[in-house]
A tleap script that builds the chain and sets N, CA, C and O, in Angstrom:
source leaprc.protein.ff14SB
mol = sequence {
  NMET ALA GLU GLN ALA PHE GLU ILE ILE ARG
  GLU ASN ALA PHE ALA LYS TYR ASP MET GLU
  CYS MET HIE ILE TYR HIE SER VAL GLY ASN
  VAL LYS ILE GLY GLU ILE SER LEU PHE VAL
  PHE VAL SER CYS LYS HIE ARG ALA GLN SER
  PHE LYS ALA LEU GLU TRP ILE VAL GLU ALA
  ILE LYS LYS GLU VAL PRO ILE TRP LYS LYS
  GLU ILE LEU ASN ASN GLY SER HIE VAL TRP
  VAL SER GLY LYS GLN CMET
}
set mol.1.N position { 99.038 113.146 127.207 }
set mol.1.CA position { 97.859 113.965 127.260 }
set mol.1.C position { 97.454 114.434 125.854 }
set mol.1.O position { 96.283 114.341 125.485 }
set mol.2.N position { 98.401 114.927 125.086 }
set mol.2.CA position { 98.090 115.399 123.736 }
set mol.2.C position { 97.621 114.244 122.857 }
set mol.2.O position { 96.687 114.407 122.071 }
set mol.3.N position { 98.251 113.092 122.979 }
set mol.3.CA position { 97.864 111.938 122.155 }
set mol.3.C position { 96.425 111.517 122.441 }
set mol.3.O position { 95.702 111.126 121.525 }
set mol.4.N position { 96.006 111.593 123.698 }
set mol.4.CA position { 94.617 111.269 124.036 }
set mol.4.C position { 93.656 112.263 123.392 }
set mol.4.O position { 92.602 111.874 122.890 }
set mol.5.N position { 94.016 113.538 123.406 }
set mol.5.CA position { 93.183 114.567 122.782 }
set mol.5.C position { 93.119 114.357 121.274 }
set mol.5.O position { 92.058 114.522 120.673 }
set mol.6.N position { 94.252 113.992 120.648 }
set mol.6.CA position { 94.247 113.702 119.220 }
set mol.6.C position { 93.302 112.549 118.900 }
set mol.6.O position { 92.579 112.597 117.905 }
set mol.7.N position { 93.305 111.527 119.727 }
set mol.7.CA position { 92.453 110.361 119.497 }
set mol.7.C position { 90.970 110.737 119.586 }
set mol.7.O position { 90.163 110.267 118.784 }
set mol.8.N position { 90.614 111.570 120.546 }
set mol.8.CA position { 89.222 112.019 120.679 }
set mol.8.C position { 88.817 112.835 119.452 }
set mol.8.O position { 87.729 112.644 118.909 }
set mol.9.N position { 89.684 113.734 119.020 }
set mol.9.CA position { 89.406 114.533 117.824 }
set mol.9.C position { 89.251 113.616 116.616 }
set mol.9.O position { 88.356 113.806 115.793 }
set mol.10.N position { 90.117 112.634 116.519 }
set mol.10.CA position { 90.050 111.679 115.401 }
set mol.10.C position { 88.709 110.945 115.389 }
set mol.10.O position { 88.066 110.850 114.343 }
set mol.11.N position { 88.286 110.429 116.535 }
set mol.11.CA position { 87.007 109.715 116.618 }
set mol.11.C position { 85.845 110.633 116.254 }
set mol.11.O position { 84.941 110.235 115.519 }
set mol.12.N position { 85.869 111.865 116.770 }
set mol.12.CA position { 84.798 112.822 116.475 }
set mol.12.C position { 84.773 113.202 114.997 }
set mol.12.O position { 83.701 113.370 114.415 }
set mol.13.N position { 85.940 113.337 114.394 }
set mol.13.CA position { 86.010 113.693 112.972 }
set mol.13.C position { 85.429 112.577 112.105 }
set mol.13.O position { 84.702 112.849 111.150 }
set mol.14.N position { 85.745 111.322 112.431 }
set mol.14.CA position { 85.185 110.210 111.664 }
set mol.14.C position { 83.673 110.135 111.831 }
set mol.14.O position { 82.966 109.760 110.895 }
set mol.15.N position { 83.169 110.486 113.009 }
set mol.15.CA position { 81.725 110.482 113.236 }
set mol.15.C position { 81.031 111.622 112.481 }
set mol.15.O position { 79.889 111.480 112.043 }
set mol.16.N position { 81.722 112.739 112.335 }
set mol.16.CA position { 81.126 113.944 111.750 }
set mol.16.C position { 81.257 113.985 110.223 }
set mol.16.O position { 80.367 114.502 109.547 }
set mol.17.N position { 82.344 113.453 109.674 }
set mol.17.CA position { 82.625 113.549 108.241 }
set mol.17.C position { 82.785 112.169 107.626 }
set mol.17.O position { 83.213 111.230 108.298 }
set mol.18.N position { 82.445 112.048 106.369 }
set mol.18.CA position { 82.539 110.782 105.657 }
set mol.18.C position { 83.959 110.637 105.098 }
set mol.18.O position { 84.189 110.822 103.903 }
set mol.19.N position { 84.897 110.306 105.975 }
set mol.19.CA position { 86.300 110.190 105.596 }
set mol.19.C position { 86.675 108.733 105.362 }
set mol.19.O position { 86.148 107.826 106.006 }
set mol.20.N position { 87.590 108.533 104.436 }
set mol.20.CA position { 88.138 107.201 104.186 }
set mol.20.C position { 89.284 106.916 105.164 }
set mol.20.O position { 89.383 105.820 105.715 }
set mol.21.N position { 90.139 107.910 105.368 }
set mol.21.CA position { 91.238 107.766 106.313 }
set mol.21.C position { 91.673 109.143 106.798 }
set mol.21.O position { 91.288 110.168 106.237 }
set mol.22.N position { 92.487 109.141 107.856 }
set mol.22.CA position { 92.930 110.391 108.459 }
set mol.22.C position { 94.216 110.137 109.232 }
set mol.22.O position { 94.418 109.060 109.793 }
set mol.23.N position { 95.085 111.152 109.253 }
set mol.23.CA position { 96.322 111.061 110.024 }
set mol.23.C position { 96.653 112.437 110.579 }
set mol.23.O position { 96.547 113.440 109.874 }
set mol.24.N position { 97.055 112.482 111.849 }
set mol.24.CA position { 97.521 113.714 112.482 }
set mol.24.C position { 98.956 113.489 112.927 }
set mol.24.O position { 99.258 112.515 113.616 }
set mol.25.N position { 99.835 114.395 112.530 }
set mol.25.CA position { 101.219 114.351 112.993 }
set mol.25.C position { 101.557 115.714 113.570 }
set mol.25.O position { 101.370 116.741 112.919 }
set mol.26.N position { 102.058 115.711 114.804 }
set mol.26.CA position { 102.488 116.951 115.439 }
set mol.26.C position { 103.937 116.794 115.860 }
set mol.26.O position { 104.293 115.849 116.565 }
set mol.27.N position { 104.771 117.729 115.420 }
set mol.27.CA position { 106.196 117.662 115.737 }
set mol.27.C position { 106.441 117.840 117.227 }
set mol.27.O position { 105.750 118.603 117.901 }
set mol.28.N position { 107.429 117.128 117.722 }
set mol.28.CA position { 107.868 117.249 119.114 }
set mol.28.C position { 109.364 117.532 119.069 }
set mol.28.O position { 110.102 116.919 118.297 }
set mol.29.N position { 109.792 118.449 119.891 }
set mol.29.CA position { 111.208 118.784 119.905 }
set mol.29.C position { 111.464 120.094 119.185 }
set mol.29.O position { 110.552 120.902 119.010 }
set mol.30.N position { 112.694 120.302 118.771 }
set mol.30.CA position { 113.097 121.551 118.138 }
set mol.30.C position { 112.545 121.628 116.712 }
set mol.30.O position { 112.858 120.784 115.872 }
set mol.31.N position { 111.726 122.639 116.450 }
set mol.31.CA position { 111.165 122.871 115.117 }
set mol.31.C position { 111.610 124.260 114.691 }
set mol.31.O position { 111.263 125.262 115.316 }
set mol.32.N position { 112.377 124.298 113.623 }
set mol.32.CA position { 112.893 125.578 113.147 }
set mol.32.C position { 111.819 126.332 112.368 }
set mol.32.O position { 110.861 125.739 111.873 }
set mol.33.N position { 111.995 127.644 112.267 }
set mol.33.CA position { 111.070 128.481 111.513 }
set mol.33.C position { 110.982 127.951 110.091 }
set mol.33.O position { 111.995 127.707 109.436 }
set mol.34.N position { 109.755 127.780 109.630 }
set mol.34.CA position { 109.532 127.276 108.277 }
set mol.34.C position { 109.362 125.772 108.187 }
set mol.34.O position { 108.922 125.264 107.155 }
set mol.35.N position { 109.701 125.044 109.249 }
set mol.35.CA position { 109.505 123.591 109.251 }
set mol.35.C position { 108.060 123.265 109.629 }
set mol.35.O position { 107.368 124.071 110.250 }
set mol.36.N position { 107.629 122.088 109.248 }
set mol.36.CA position { 106.258 121.662 109.522 }
set mol.36.C position { 106.136 121.243 110.989 }
set mol.36.O position { 106.900 120.414 111.482 }
set mol.37.N position { 105.158 121.837 111.669 }
set mol.37.CA position { 104.909 121.463 113.059 }
set mol.37.C position { 103.612 120.668 113.201 }
set mol.37.O position { 103.447 119.921 114.165 }
set mol.38.N position { 102.695 120.823 112.253 }
set mol.38.CA position { 101.436 120.081 112.269 }
set mol.38.C position { 101.116 119.634 110.856 }
set mol.38.O position { 101.143 120.429 109.916 }
set mol.39.N position { 100.813 118.344 110.717 }
set mol.39.CA position { 100.447 117.770 109.433 }
set mol.39.C position { 99.163 116.988 109.645 }
set mol.39.O position { 99.126 116.058 110.451 }
set mol.40.N position { 98.115 117.357 108.931 }
set mol.40.CA position { 96.838 116.645 109.009 }
set mol.40.C position { 96.501 116.161 107.614 }
set mol.40.O position { 96.487 116.941 106.662 }
set mol.41.N position { 96.231 114.883 107.496 }
set mol.41.CA position { 95.891 114.261 106.225 }
set mol.41.C position { 94.512 113.649 106.344 }
set mol.41.O position { 94.243 112.916 107.295 }
set mol.42.N position { 93.634 113.936 105.400 }
set mol.42.CA position { 92.339 113.267 105.336 }
set mol.42.C position { 92.089 112.841 103.897 }
set mol.42.O position { 92.590 113.453 102.954 }
set mol.43.N position { 91.321 111.803 103.753 }
set mol.43.CA position { 90.913 111.332 102.439 }
set mol.43.C position { 89.400 111.138 102.455 }
set mol.43.O position { 88.863 110.375 103.258 }
set mol.44.N position { 88.733 111.838 101.559 }
set mol.44.CA position { 87.280 111.746 101.420 }
set mol.44.C position { 86.954 111.507 99.949 }
set mol.44.O position { 87.789 111.727 99.072 }
set mol.45.N position { 85.747 111.062 99.696 }
set mol.45.CA position { 85.334 110.835 98.312 }
set mol.45.C position { 85.174 112.150 97.554 }
set mol.45.O position { 85.310 112.185 96.331 }
set mol.46.N position { 84.886 113.223 98.275 }
set mol.46.CA position { 84.654 114.512 97.634 }
set mol.46.C position { 85.578 115.574 98.235 }
set mol.46.O position { 85.751 115.647 99.452 }
set mol.47.N position { 86.160 116.385 97.372 }
set mol.47.CA position { 87.128 117.407 97.758 }
set mol.47.C position { 86.549 118.381 98.794 }
set mol.47.O position { 87.216 118.696 99.780 }
set mol.48.N position { 85.334 118.855 98.583 }
set mol.48.CA position { 84.737 119.833 99.502 }
set mol.48.C position { 84.636 119.266 100.920 }
set mol.48.O position { 84.865 119.977 101.898 }
set mol.49.N position { 84.296 118.003 101.019 }
set mol.49.CA position { 84.194 117.352 102.328 }
set mol.49.C position { 85.568 117.283 102.990 }
set mol.49.O position { 85.674 117.439 104.207 }
set mol.50.N position { 86.615 117.052 102.209 }
set mol.50.CA position { 87.981 117.027 102.747 }
set mol.50.C position { 88.356 118.374 103.347 }
set mol.50.O position { 88.920 118.435 104.440 }
set mol.51.N position { 88.043 119.456 102.632 }
set mol.51.CA position { 88.374 120.792 103.126 }
set mol.51.C position { 87.636 121.108 104.422 }
set mol.51.O position { 88.216 121.664 105.355 }
set mol.52.N position { 86.348 120.750 104.475 }
set mol.52.CA position { 85.564 120.985 105.697 }
set mol.52.C position { 86.132 120.186 106.865 }
set mol.52.O position { 86.266 120.704 107.974 }
set mol.53.N position { 86.462 118.934 106.614 }
set mol.53.CA position { 87.009 118.085 107.665 }
set mol.53.C position { 88.351 118.620 108.163 }
set mol.53.O position { 88.586 118.678 109.369 }
set mol.54.N position { 89.223 119.007 107.244 }
set mol.54.CA position { 90.530 119.546 107.628 }
set mol.54.C position { 90.387 120.790 108.492 }
set mol.54.O position { 91.052 120.921 109.520 }
set mol.55.N position { 89.518 121.701 108.071 }
set mol.55.CA position { 89.329 122.923 108.857 }
set mol.55.C position { 88.812 122.600 110.257 }
set mol.55.O position { 89.288 123.158 111.245 }
set mol.56.N position { 87.840 121.700 110.337 }
set mol.56.CA position { 87.276 121.331 111.639 }
set mol.56.C position { 88.349 120.688 112.531 }
set mol.56.O position { 88.442 121.006 113.716 }
set mol.57.N position { 89.144 119.797 111.970 }
set mol.57.CA position { 90.175 119.091 112.735 }
set mol.57.C position { 91.227 120.063 113.255 }
set mol.57.O position { 91.584 120.015 114.432 }
set mol.58.N position { 91.726 120.942 112.395 }
set mol.58.CA position { 92.768 121.887 112.822 }
set mol.58.C position { 92.233 122.831 113.895 }
set mol.58.O position { 92.933 123.117 114.866 }
set mol.59.N position { 91.013 123.315 113.737 }
set mol.59.CA position { 90.436 124.197 114.764 }
set mol.59.C position { 90.231 123.441 116.077 }
set mol.59.O position { 90.433 124.008 117.151 }
set mol.60.N position { 89.834 122.175 116.003 }
set mol.60.CA position { 89.676 121.366 117.214 }
set mol.60.C position { 91.022 121.159 117.906 }
set mol.60.O position { 91.100 121.202 119.134 }
set mol.61.N position { 92.072 120.938 117.134 }
set mol.61.CA position { 93.415 120.771 117.711 }
set mol.61.C position { 93.825 122.055 118.426 }
set mol.61.O position { 94.293 122.010 119.563 }
set mol.62.N position { 93.652 123.200 117.765 }
set mol.62.CA position { 94.027 124.482 118.365 }
set mol.62.C position { 93.257 124.743 119.658 }
set mol.62.O position { 93.791 125.338 120.595 }
set mol.63.N position { 92.012 124.300 119.704 }
set mol.63.CA position { 91.152 124.574 120.868 }
set mol.63.C position { 91.334 123.557 121.992 }
set mol.63.O position { 91.287 123.929 123.164 }
set mol.64.N position { 91.539 122.287 121.659 }
set mol.64.CA position { 91.422 121.220 122.656 }
set mol.64.C position { 92.720 120.530 123.066 }
set mol.64.O position { 92.783 119.944 124.147 }
set mol.65.N position { 93.744 120.586 122.238 }
set mol.65.CA position { 94.956 119.823 122.541 }
set mol.65.C position { 95.922 120.679 123.369 }
set mol.65.O position { 96.246 121.803 122.986 }
set mol.66.N position { 96.379 120.139 124.508 }
set mol.66.CA position { 97.302 120.898 125.364 }
set mol.66.C position { 98.720 120.895 124.796 }
set mol.66.O position { 99.578 120.121 125.222 }
set mol.67.N position { 98.942 121.775 123.827 }
set mol.67.CA position { 100.253 121.889 123.188 }
set mol.67.C position { 100.905 123.178 123.667 }
set mol.67.O position { 100.305 124.252 123.616 }
set mol.68.N position { 102.152 123.053 124.138 }
set mol.68.CA position { 102.917 124.222 124.566 }
set mol.68.C position { 104.133 124.336 123.668 }
set mol.68.O position { 104.694 123.334 123.225 }
set mol.69.N position { 104.527 125.556 123.410 }
set mol.69.CA position { 105.749 125.715 122.636 }
set mol.69.C position { 106.643 126.760 123.304 }
set mol.69.O position { 106.179 127.720 123.919 }
set mol.70.N position { 107.920 126.530 123.153 }
set mol.70.CA position { 108.928 127.442 123.680 }
set mol.70.C position { 109.524 128.192 122.503 }
set mol.70.O position { 110.259 127.620 121.698 }
set mol.71.N position { 109.200 129.480 122.407 }
set mol.71.CA position { 109.744 130.292 121.332 }
set mol.71.C position { 111.070 130.881 121.792 }
set mol.71.O position { 111.143 131.561 122.815 }
set mol.72.N position { 112.107 130.611 121.026 }
set mol.72.CA position { 113.431 131.151 121.337 }
set mol.72.C position { 113.624 132.407 120.496 }
set mol.72.O position { 113.587 132.356 119.267 }
set mol.73.N position { 113.828 133.528 121.168 }
set mol.73.CA position { 113.916 134.821 120.514 }
set mol.73.C position { 115.327 135.108 120.035 }
set mol.73.O position { 116.278 134.452 120.460 }
set mol.74.N position { 115.466 136.091 119.146 }
set mol.74.CA position { 116.765 136.447 118.568 }
set mol.74.C position { 117.812 136.811 119.617 }
set mol.74.O position { 119.004 136.582 119.415 }
set mol.75.N position { 117.365 137.376 120.733 }
set mol.75.CA position { 118.318 137.792 121.771 }
set mol.75.C position { 118.714 136.648 122.703 }
set mol.75.O position { 119.441 136.861 123.673 }
set mol.76.N position { 118.235 135.423 122.408 }
set mol.76.CA position { 118.596 134.265 123.216 }
set mol.76.C position { 117.605 133.959 124.333 }
set mol.76.O position { 117.651 132.874 124.913 }
set mol.77.N position { 116.716 134.890 124.643 }
set mol.77.CA position { 115.700 134.627 125.664 }
set mol.77.C position { 114.608 133.743 125.059 }
set mol.77.O position { 114.612 133.469 123.859 }
set mol.78.N position { 113.684 133.306 125.897 }
set mol.78.CA position { 112.603 132.462 125.396 }
set mol.78.C position { 111.281 132.828 126.071 }
set mol.78.O position { 111.249 133.455 127.130 }
set mol.79.N position { 110.200 132.415 125.423 }
set mol.79.CA position { 108.851 132.645 125.920 }
set mol.79.C position { 108.074 131.349 125.735 }
set mol.79.O position { 108.118 130.750 124.660 }
set mol.80.N position { 107.354 130.905 126.782 }
set mol.80.CA position { 106.491 129.744 126.661 }
set mol.80.C position { 105.121 130.227 126.175 }
set mol.80.O position { 104.553 131.174 126.720 }
set mol.81.N position { 104.609 129.566 125.151 }
set mol.81.CA position { 103.331 129.949 124.549 }
set mol.81.C position { 102.393 128.754 124.578 }
set mol.81.O position { 102.771 127.659 124.162 }
set mol.82.N position { 101.192 128.949 125.058 }
set mol.82.CA position { 100.193 127.894 125.050 }
set mol.82.C position { 99.530 127.842 123.688 }
set mol.82.O position { 99.126 128.876 123.156 }
set mol.83.N position { 99.414 126.647 123.117 }
set mol.83.CA position { 98.716 126.494 121.853 }
set mol.83.C position { 97.214 126.476 122.041 }
set mol.83.O position { 96.463 126.528 121.068 }
set mol.84.N position { 96.772 126.402 123.279 }
set mol.84.CA position { 95.368 126.328 123.591 }
set mol.84.C position { 94.755 127.716 123.572 }
set mol.84.O position { 95.317 128.649 124.145 }
set mol.85.N position { 93.628 127.862 122.929 }
set mol.85.CA position { 92.942 129.148 122.886 }
set mol.85.C position { 92.115 129.292 124.144 }
set mol.85.O position { 91.306 128.420 124.460 }
set mol.86.N position { 92.306 130.361 124.850 }
set mol.86.CA position { 91.592 130.582 126.112 }
set mol.86.C position { 90.390 131.457 125.891 }
set mol.86.O position { 89.661 131.756 126.837 }
savepdb mol mol.pdb
quit
């Protein structure tokens, strides 16, 4: 499900911005505090366009991709958190 959403975001980003290439990587599994959980790479001819594209892509991921995370608390309990903005 998430991979399909990433693909739609990717297609929309290429349609909206003049990008040379793009890559989205989202970690799956145990991610420790401070480790990278989302990596988005874009290449554009102009720096300003890259920044705009990156911001749009990350906001689209936060809004549209069904990502859930399990936060493990210091006391050993856990909380499930939806990455989707409601």
